[in-house]
CHARMM internal coordinates of N, CA and C (Angstrom, degrees):
IC EDIT
DIST 1 N 1 CA 1.4637
DIST 1 CA 1 C 1.5719
ANGL 1 N 1 CA 1 C 107.81
DIST 1 C 2 N 1.2347
ANGL 1 CA 1 C 2 N 116.80
DIHE 1 N 1 CA 1 C 2 N 141.28
DIST 2 N 2 CA 1.4518
ANGL 1 C 2 N 2 CA 122.44
DIHE 1 CA 1 C 2 N 2 CA -178.56
DIST 2 CA 2 C 1.5199
ANGL 2 N 2 CA 2 C 109.11
DIHE 1 C 2 N 2 CA 2 C -70.75
DIST 2 C 3 N 1.3356
ANGL 2 CA 2 C 3 N 113.84
DIHE 2 N 2 CA 2 C 3 N 150.77
DIST 3 N 3 CA 1.4418
ANGL 2 C 3 N 3 CA 121.29
DIHE 2 CA 2 C 3 N 3 CA 175.56
DIST 3 CA 3 C 1.5237
ANGL 3 N 3 CA 3 C 110.45
DIHE 2 C 3 N 3 CA 3 C -74.94
DIST 3 C 4 N 1.3080
ANGL 3 CA 3 C 4 N 116.46
DIHE 3 N 3 CA 3 C 4 N 131.62
DIST 4 N 4 CA 1.4666
ANGL 3 C 4 N 4 CA 121.23
DIHE 3 CA 3 C 4 N 4 CA 179.56
DIST 4 CA 4 C 1.5108
ANGL 4 N 4 CA 4 C 108.16
DIHE 3 C 4 N 4 CA 4 C -89.89
DIST 4 C 5 N 1.3321
ANGL 4 CA 4 C 5 N 117.29
DIHE 4 N 4 CA 4 C 5 N 111.79
DIST 5 N 5 CA 1.4452
ANGL 4 C 5 N 5 CA 122.14
DIHE 4 CA 4 C 5 N 5 CA 179.55
DIST 5 CA 5 C 1.5218
ANGL 5 N 5 CA 5 C 107.13
DIHE 4 C 5 N 5 CA 5 C -126.05
DIST 5 C 6 N 1.3776
ANGL 5 CA 5 C 6 N 116.54
DIHE 5 N 5 CA 5 C 6 N 129.37
DIST 6 N 6 CA 1.4588
ANGL 5 C 6 N 6 CA 122.09
DIHE 5 CA 5 C 6 N 6 CA -179.83
DIST 6 CA 6 C 1.5265
ANGL 6 N 6 CA 6 C 109.30
DIHE 5 C 6 N 6 CA 6 C -62.45
DIST 6 C 7 N 1.3123
ANGL 6 CA 6 C 7 N 116.74
DIHE 6 N 6 CA 6 C 7 N 143.16
DIST 7 N 7 CA 1.4693
ANGL 6 C 7 N 7 CA 122.06
DIHE 6 CA 6 C 7 N 7 CA -177.00
DIST 7 CA 7 C 1.5291
ANGL 7 N 7 CA 7 C 108.50
DIHE 6 C 7 N 7 CA 7 C -61.52
DIST 7 C 8 N 1.2959
ANGL 7 CA 7 C 8 N 125.23
DIHE 7 N 7 CA 7 C 8 N -23.73
DIST 8 N 8 CA 1.4382
ANGL 7 C 8 N 8 CA 125.10
DIHE 7 CA 7 C 8 N 8 CA 179.66
DIST 8 CA 8 C 1.5252
ANGL 8 N 8 CA 8 C 109.60
DIHE 7 C 8 N 8 CA 8 C -73.32
DIST 8 C 9 N 1.3158
ANGL 8 CA 8 C 9 N 120.43
DIHE 8 N 8 CA 8 C 9 N -11.68
DIST 9 N 9 CA 1.4486
ANGL 8 C 9 N 9 CA 122.78
DIHE 8 CA 8 C 9 N 9 CA 178.85
DIST 9 CA 9 C 1.4952
ANGL 9 N 9 CA 9 C 112.41
DIHE 8 C 9 N 9 CA 9 C -96.78
DIST 9 C 10 N 1.3373
ANGL 9 CA 9 C 10 N 121.37
DIHE 9 N 9 CA 9 C 10 N -6.61
DIST 10 N 10 CA 1.4369
ANGL 9 C 10 N 10 CA 127.29
DIHE 9 CA 9 C 10 N 10 CA -178.99
DIST 10 CA 10 C 1.5406
ANGL 10 N 10 CA 10 C 110.46
DIHE 9 C 10 N 10 CA 10 C -72.93
DIST 10 C 11 N 1.2989
ANGL 10 CA 10 C 11 N 115.79
DIHE 10 N 10 CA 10 C 11 N 134.82
DIST 11 N 11 CA 1.4890
ANGL 10 C 11 N 11 CA 121.74
DIHE 10 CA 10 C 11 N 11 CA 175.16
DIST 11 CA 11 C 1.5833
ANGL 11 N 11 CA 11 C 106.43
DIHE 10 C 11 N 11 CA 11 C -130.02
DIST 11 C 12 N 1.3376
ANGL 11 CA 11 C 12 N 115.97
DIHE 11 N 11 CA 11 C 12 N 111.37
DIST 12 N 12 CA 1.4640
ANGL 11 C 12 N 12 CA 118.49
DIHE 11 CA 11 C 12 N 12 CA 175.99
DIST 12 CA 12 C 1.4988
ANGL 12 N 12 CA 12 C 112.80
DIHE 11 C 12 N 12 CA 12 C -102.89
DIST 12 C 13 N 1.3425
ANGL 12 CA 12 C 13 N 114.11
DIHE 12 N 12 CA 12 C 13 N 135.55
DIST 13 N 13 CA 1.4382
ANGL 12 C 13 N 13 CA 116.55
DIHE 12 CA 12 C 13 N 13 CA 174.05
DIST 13 CA 13 C 1.5192
ANGL 13 N 13 CA 13 C 108.96
DIHE 12 C 13 N 13 CA 13 C -133.37
DIST 13 C 14 N 1.3170
ANGL 13 CA 13 C 14 N 117.49
DIHE 13 N 13 CA 13 C 14 N 167.87
DIST 14 N 14 CA 1.3996
ANGL 13 C 14 N 14 CA 124.17
DIHE 13 CA 13 C 14 N 14 CA 176.49
DIST 14 CA 14 C 1.4954
ANGL 14 N 14 CA 14 C 109.38
DIHE 13 C 14 N 14 CA 14 C -128.43
DIST 14 C 15 N 1.3512
ANGL 14 CA 14 C 15 N 114.30
DIHE 14 N 14 CA 14 C 15 N 139.20
DIST 15 N 15 CA 1.4859
ANGL 14 C 15 N 15 CA 121.33
DIHE 14 CA 14 C 15 N 15 CA 178.98
DIST 15 CA 15 C 1.5369
ANGL 15 N 15 CA 15 C 104.98
DIHE 14 C 15 N 15 CA 15 C -123.27
DIST 15 C 16 N 1.3357
ANGL 15 CA 15 C 16 N 117.21
DIHE 15 N 15 CA 15 C 16 N 114.47
DIST 16 N 16 CA 1.4253
ANGL 15 C 16 N 16 CA 123.41
DIHE 15 CA 15 C 16 N 16 CA -179.52
DIST 16 CA 16 C 1.5638
ANGL 16 N 16 CA 16 C 110.34
DIHE 15 C 16 N 16 CA 16 C -118.04
DIST 16 C 17 N 1.3136
ANGL 16 CA 16 C 17 N 118.07
DIHE 16 N 16 CA 16 C 17 N 134.57
DIST 17 N 17 CA 1.4094
ANGL 16 C 17 N 17 CA 120.11
DIHE 16 CA 16 C 17 N 17 CA 176.02
DIST 17 CA 17 C 1.5444
ANGL 17 N 17 CA 17 C 108.10
DIHE 16 C 17 N 17 CA 17 C -166.82
DIST 17 C 18 N 1.3106
ANGL 17 CA 17 C 18 N 114.10
DIHE 17 N 17 CA 17 C 18 N 170.85
DIST 18 N 18 CA 1.4603
ANGL 17 C 18 N 18 CA 121.92
DIHE 17 CA 17 C 18 N 18 CA 177.12
DIST 18 CA 18 C 1.5288
ANGL 18 N 18 CA 18 C 111.37
DIHE 17 C 18 N 18 CA 18 C -62.86
DIST 18 C 19 N 1.3203
ANGL 18 CA 18 C 19 N 117.44
DIHE 18 N 18 CA 18 C 19 N 163.61
DIST 19 N 19 CA 1.4485
ANGL 18 C 19 N 19 CA 122.84
DIHE 18 CA 18 C 19 N 19 CA 173.93
DIST 19 CA 19 C 1.5929
ANGL 19 N 19 CA 19 C 110.54
DIHE 18 C 19 N 19 CA 19 C -55.46
DIST 19 C 20 N 1.2892
ANGL 19 CA 19 C 20 N 116.08
DIHE 19 N 19 CA 19 C 20 N 140.60
DIST 20 N 20 CA 1.4891
ANGL 19 C 20 N 20 CA 122.34
DIHE 19 CA 19 C 20 N 20 CA 179.37
DIST 20 CA 20 C 1.4787
ANGL 20 N 20 CA 20 C 114.10
DIHE 19 C 20 N 20 CA 20 C 59.32
DIST 20 C 21 N 1.3125
ANGL 20 CA 20 C 21 N 119.12
DIHE 20 N 20 CA 20 C 21 N 28.22
DIST 21 N 21 CA 1.5131
ANGL 20 C 21 N 21 CA 121.76
DIHE 20 CA 20 C 21 N 21 CA 179.41
DIST 21 CA 21 C 1.5527
ANGL 21 N 21 CA 21 C 111.01
DIHE 20 C 21 N 21 CA 21 C -90.48
DIST 21 C 22 N 1.2849
ANGL 21 CA 21 C 22 N 118.95
DIHE 21 N 21 CA 21 C 22 N -13.81
DIST 22 N 22 CA 1.4446
ANGL 21 C 22 N 22 CA 123.26
DIHE 21 CA 21 C 22 N 22 CA 176.63
DIST 22 CA 22 C 1.4962
ANGL 22 N 22 CA 22 C 114.55
DIHE 21 C 22 N 22 CA 22 C 106.09
DIST 22 C 23 N 1.3020
ANGL 22 CA 22 C 23 N 118.21
DIHE 22 N 22 CA 22 C 23 N 26.26
DIST 23 N 23 CA 1.5021
ANGL 22 C 23 N 23 CA 121.13
DIHE 22 CA 22 C 23 N 23 CA -179.81
DIST 23 CA 23 C 1.5348
ANGL 23 N 23 CA 23 C 109.84
DIHE 22 C 23 N 23 CA 23 C -62.37
DIST 23 C 24 N 1.2742
ANGL 23 CA 23 C 24 N 120.51
DIHE 23 N 23 CA 23 C 24 N -50.34
DIST 24 N 24 CA 1.4448
ANGL 23 C 24 N 24 CA 123.83
DIHE 23 CA 23 C 24 N 24 CA -177.06
DIST 24 CA 24 C 1.5559
ANGL 24 N 24 CA 24 C 108.99
DIHE 23 C 24 N 24 CA 24 C -67.00
DIST 24 C 25 N 1.2571
ANGL 24 CA 24 C 25 N 118.91
DIHE 24 N 24 CA 24 C 25 N -39.25
DIST 25 N 25 CA 1.4792
ANGL 24 C 25 N 25 CA 123.05
DIHE 24 CA 24 C 25 N 25 CA 179.10
DIST 25 CA 25 C 1.5606
ANGL 25 N 25 CA 25 C 108.21
DIHE 24 C 25 N 25 CA 25 C -65.12
DIST 25 C 26 N 1.2920
ANGL 25 CA 25 C 26 N 117.44
DIHE 25 N 25 CA 25 C 26 N -41.92
DIST 26 N 26 CA 1.4645
ANGL 25 C 26 N 26 CA 120.86
DIHE 25 CA 25 C 26 N 26 CA 176.58
DIST 26 CA 26 C 1.5308
ANGL 26 N 26 CA 26 C 112.07
DIHE 25 C 26 N 26 CA 26 C -61.59
DIST 26 C 27 N 1.3083
ANGL 26 CA 26 C 27 N 116.13
DIHE 26 N 26 CA 26 C 27 N -48.60
DIST 27 N 27 CA 1.4677
ANGL 26 C 27 N 27 CA 120.92
DIHE 26 CA 26 C 27 N 27 CA -177.86
DIST 27 CA 27 C 1.4921
ANGL 27 N 27 CA 27 C 110.98
DIHE 26 C 27 N 27 CA 27 C -65.62
DIST 27 C 28 N 1.3685
ANGL 27 CA 27 C 28 N 119.43
DIHE 27 N 27 CA 27 C 28 N -36.54
DIST 28 N 28 CA 1.4490
ANGL 27 C 28 N 28 CA 120.51
DIHE 27 CA 27 C 28 N 28 CA 176.06
DIST 28 CA 28 C 1.5038
ANGL 28 N 28 CA 28 C 111.17
DIHE 27 C 28 N 28 CA 28 C -61.07
DIST 28 C 29 N 1.3090
ANGL 28 CA 28 C 29 N 117.04
DIHE 28 N 28 CA 28 C 29 N -42.02
DIST 29 N 29 CA 1.5032
ANGL 28 C 29 N 29 CA 119.70
DIHE 28 CA 28 C 29 N 29 CA 179.53
DIST 29 CA 29 C 1.4994
ANGL 29 N 29 CA 29 C 109.12
DIHE 28 C 29 N 29 CA 29 C -67.93
DIST 29 C 30 N 1.3138
ANGL 29 CA 29 C 30 N 120.53
DIHE 29 N 29 CA 29 C 30 N -40.47
DIST 30 N 30 CA 1.4719
ANGL 29 C 30 N 30 CA 121.83
DIHE 29 CA 29 C 30 N 30 CA 177.15
DIST 30 CA 30 C 1.5157
ANGL 30 N 30 CA 30 C 110.69
DIHE 29 C 30 N 30 CA 30 C -57.49
DIST 30 C 31 N 1.3118
ANGL 30 CA 30 C 31 N 116.65
DIHE 30 N 30 CA 30 C 31 N -48.83
DIST 31 N 31 CA 1.5044
ANGL 30 C 31 N 31 CA 121.16
DIHE 30 CA 30 C 31 N 31 CA 178.46
DIST 31 CA 31 C 1.5378
ANGL 31 N 31 CA 31 C 111.52
DIHE 30 C 31 N 31 CA 31 C -58.22
DIST 31 C 32 N 1.3403
ANGL 31 CA 31 C 32 N 116.86
DIHE 31 N 31 CA 31 C 32 N -42.10
DIST 32 N 32 CA 1.4359
ANGL 31 C 32 N 32 CA 122.10
DIHE 31 CA 31 C 32 N 32 CA -177.27
DIST 32 CA 32 C 1.6217
ANGL 32 N 32 CA 32 C 110.15
DIHE 31 C 32 N 32 CA 32 C -69.42
DIST 32 C 33 N 1.3270
ANGL 32 CA 32 C 33 N 116.45
DIHE 32 N 32 CA 32 C 33 N -51.55
DIST 33 N 33 CA 1.4554
ANGL 32 C 33 N 33 CA 119.90
DIHE 32 CA 32 C 33 N 33 CA -177.43
DIST 33 CA 33 C 1.4716
ANGL 33 N 33 CA 33 C 115.77
DIHE 32 C 33 N 33 CA 33 C -69.35
DIST 33 C 34 N 1.3414
ANGL 33 CA 33 C 34 N 117.22
DIHE 33 N 33 CA 33 C 34 N -19.40
DIST 34 N 34 CA 1.4908
ANGL 33 C 34 N 34 CA 118.98
DIHE 33 CA 33 C 34 N 34 CA 172.58
DIST 34 CA 34 C 1.5060
ANGL 34 N 34 CA 34 C 115.44
DIHE 33 C 34 N 34 CA 34 C -92.13
DIST 34 C 35 N 1.3636
ANGL 34 CA 34 C 35 N 115.24
DIHE 34 N 34 CA 34 C 35 N 0.11
DIST 35 N 35 CA 1.4044
ANGL 34 C 35 N 35 CA 120.27
DIHE 34 CA 34 C 35 N 35 CA 173.54
DIST 35 CA 35 C 1.5574
ANGL 35 N 35 CA 35 C 113.46
DIHE 34 C 35 N 35 CA 35 C 86.62
DIST 35 C 36 N 1.3147
ANGL 35 CA 35 C 36 N 117.98
DIHE 35 N 35 CA 35 C 36 N 5.52
DIST 36 N 36 CA 1.4830
ANGL 35 C 36 N 36 CA 121.17
DIHE 35 CA 35 C 36 N 36 CA 179.61
DIST 36 CA 36 C 1.5063
ANGL 36 N 36 CA 36 C 109.04
DIHE 35 C 36 N 36 CA 36 C -72.52
DIST 36 C 37 N 1.3475
ANGL 36 CA 36 C 37 N 117.12
DIHE 36 N 36 CA 36 C 37 N -38.84
DIST 37 N 37 CA 1.5092
ANGL 36 C 37 N 37 CA 122.95
DIHE 36 CA 36 C 37 N 37 CA -176.56
DIST 37 CA 37 C 1.5323
ANGL 37 N 37 CA 37 C 106.91
DIHE 36 C 37 N 37 CA 37 C -120.31
DIST 37 C 38 N 1.3313
ANGL 37 CA 37 C 38 N 114.32
DIHE 37 N 37 CA 37 C 38 N 143.00
DIST 38 N 38 CA 1.4952
ANGL 37 C 38 N 38 CA 119.52
DIHE 37 CA 37 C 38 N 38 CA -178.51
DIST 38 CA 38 C 1.5072
ANGL 38 N 38 CA 38 C 112.93
DIHE 37 C 38 N 38 CA 38 C -95.93
DIST 38 C 39 N 1.3374
ANGL 38 CA 38 C 39 N 115.29
DIHE 38 N 38 CA 38 C 39 N -1.60
DIST 39 N 39 CA 1.4749
ANGL 38 C 39 N 39 CA 123.05
DIHE 38 CA 38 C 39 N 39 CA -178.42
DIST 39 CA 39 C 1.4858
ANGL 39 N 39 CA 39 C 111.62
DIHE 38 C 39 N 39 CA 39 C -141.91
DIST 39 C 40 N 1.3093
ANGL 39 CA 39 C 40 N 119.43
DIHE 39 N 39 CA 39 C 40 N 138.99
DIST 40 N 40 CA 1.4366
ANGL 39 C 40 N 40 CA 120.93
DIHE 39 CA 39 C 40 N 40 CA 176.63
DIST 40 CA 40 C 1.5052
ANGL 40 N 40 CA 40 C 108.10
DIHE 39 C 40 N 40 CA 40 C -90.00
DIST 40 C 41 N 1.3079
ANGL 40 CA 40 C 41 N 116.04
DIHE 40 N 40 CA 40 C 41 N 115.99
DIST 41 N 41 CA 1.4424
ANGL 40 C 41 N 41 CA 121.15
DIHE 40 CA 40 C 41 N 41 CA -178.63
DIST 41 CA 41 C 1.4975
ANGL 41 N 41 CA 41 C 109.88
DIHE 40 C 41 N 41 CA 41 C -82.81
DIST 41 C 42 N 1.3455
ANGL 41 CA 41 C 42 N 116.26
DIHE 41 N 41 CA 41 C 42 N 140.52
DIST 42 N 42 CA 1.3860
ANGL 41 C 42 N 42 CA 121.38
DIHE 41 CA 41 C 42 N 42 CA -177.95
DIST 42 CA 42 C 1.5316
ANGL 42 N 42 CA 42 C 112.65
DIHE 41 C 42 N 42 CA 42 C -102.34
DIST 42 C 43 N 1.2848
ANGL 42 CA 42 C 43 N 116.78
DIHE 42 N 42 CA 42 C 43 N 135.31
DIST 43 N 43 CA 1.5014
ANGL 42 C 43 N 43 CA 119.55
DIHE 42 CA 42 C 43 N 43 CA -176.47
DIST 43 CA 43 C 1.5204
ANGL 43 N 43 CA 43 C 112.23
DIHE 42 C 43 N 43 CA 43 C -61.54
DIST 43 C 44 N 1.3222
ANGL 43 CA 43 C 44 N 117.30
DIHE 43 N 43 CA 43 C 44 N -44.88
DIST 44 N 44 CA 1.4978
ANGL 43 C 44 N 44 CA 119.03
DIHE 43 CA 43 C 44 N 44 CA -176.95
DIST 44 CA 44 C 1.4656
ANGL 44 N 44 CA 44 C 112.90
DIHE 43 C 44 N 44 CA 44 C -71.53
DIST 44 C 45 N 1.3279
ANGL 44 CA 44 C 45 N 120.88
DIHE 44 N 44 CA 44 C 45 N -13.89
DIST 45 N 45 CA 1.4568
ANGL 44 C 45 N 45 CA 123.45
DIHE 44 CA 44 C 45 N 45 CA 172.38
DIST 45 CA 45 C 1.4996
ANGL 45 N 45 CA 45 C 113.88
DIHE 44 C 45 N 45 CA 45 C -91.45
DIST 45 C 46 N 1.3606
ANGL 45 CA 45 C 46 N 116.50
DIHE 45 N 45 CA 45 C 46 N -6.86
DIST 46 N 46 CA 1.4744
ANGL 45 C 46 N 46 CA 120.59
DIHE 45 CA 45 C 46 N 46 CA -179.30
DIST 46 CA 46 C 1.5377
ANGL 46 N 46 CA 46 C 112.02
DIHE 45 C 46 N 46 CA 46 C 72.03
DIST 46 C 47 N 1.3907
ANGL 46 CA 46 C 47 N 115.07
DIHE 46 N 46 CA 46 C 47 N 22.20
DIST 47 N 47 CA 1.4977
ANGL 46 C 47 N 47 CA 119.72
DIHE 46 CA 46 C 47 N 47 CA -176.02
DIST 47 CA 47 C 1.4961
ANGL 47 N 47 CA 47 C 111.52
DIHE 46 C 47 N 47 CA 47 C -111.40
DIST 47 C 48 N 1.3355
ANGL 47 CA 47 C 48 N 120.82
DIHE 47 N 47 CA 47 C 48 N 16.12
DIST 48 N 48 CA 1.4013
ANGL 47 C 48 N 48 CA 123.81
DIHE 47 CA 47 C 48 N 48 CA -176.99
DIST 48 CA 48 C 1.5475
ANGL 48 N 48 CA 48 C 108.31
DIHE 47 C 48 N 48 CA 48 C -81.64
DIST 48 C 49 N 1.4065
ANGL 48 CA 48 C 49 N 113.83
DIHE 48 N 48 CA 48 C 49 N 130.32
DIST 49 N 49 CA 1.4458
ANGL 48 C 49 N 49 CA 121.14
DIHE 48 CA 48 C 49 N 49 CA 179.10
DIST 49 CA 49 C 1.5208
ANGL 49 N 49 CA 49 C 112.68
DIHE 48 C 49 N 49 CA 49 C -58.24
DIST 49 C 50 N 1.3219
ANGL 49 CA 49 C 50 N 117.18
DIHE 49 N 49 CA 49 C 50 N -41.10
DIST 50 N 50 CA 1.4141
ANGL 49 C 50 N 50 CA 122.96
DIHE 49 CA 49 C 50 N 50 CA -175.22
DIST 50 CA 50 C 1.5688
ANGL 50 N 50 CA 50 C 113.26
DIHE 49 C 50 N 50 CA 50 C -73.45
DIST 50 C 51 N 1.2997
ANGL 50 CA 50 C 51 N 117.33
DIHE 50 N 50 CA 50 C 51 N -10.57
DIST 51 N 51 CA 1.4732
ANGL 50 C 51 N 51 CA 118.92
DIHE 50 CA 50 C 51 N 51 CA 175.88
DIST 51 CA 51 C 1.5111
ANGL 51 N 51 CA 51 C 112.34
DIHE 50 C 51 N 51 CA 51 C -97.50
DIST 51 C 52 N 1.3589
ANGL 51 CA 51 C 52 N 117.68
DIHE 51 N 51 CA 51 C 52 N 9.56
DIST 52 N 52 CA 1.4164
ANGL 51 C 52 N 52 CA 123.78
DIHE 51 CA 51 C 52 N 52 CA -178.33
DIST 52 CA 52 C 1.5699
ANGL 52 N 52 CA 52 C 108.86
DIHE 51 C 52 N 52 CA 52 C -96.76
DIST 52 C 53 N 1.3025
ANGL 52 CA 52 C 53 N 116.51
DIHE 52 N 52 CA 52 C 53 N 131.46
DIST 53 N 53 CA 1.4893
ANGL 52 C 53 N 53 CA 118.74
DIHE 52 CA 52 C 53 N 53 CA -172.50
DIST 53 CA 53 C 1.5029
ANGL 53 N 53 CA 53 C 116.07
DIHE 52 C 53 N 53 CA 53 C -98.95
DIST 53 C 54 N 1.3697
ANGL 53 CA 53 C 54 N 119.68
DIHE 53 N 53 CA 53 C 54 N 17.49
DIST 54 N 54 CA 1.4649
ANGL 53 C 54 N 54 CA 119.22
DIHE 53 CA 53 C 54 N 54 CA 179.30
DIST 54 CA 54 C 1.5309
ANGL 54 N 54 CA 54 C 109.24
DIHE 53 C 54 N 54 CA 54 C -109.79
END
COOR INIT
IC SEED 1 N 1 CA 1 C
IC BUILD
């Protein structure tokens, strides 16, 4: 079941950069250091949360 979060608690950001500039690496660290994710996914391992399409 999806987590119910009030719209007032949403924060949307955009990260734009050239290819291989570290966008996914940066977002993985943001998720980890804010407590959203408990593991930093690595791009080269295919374990990055932000590279998942579901």
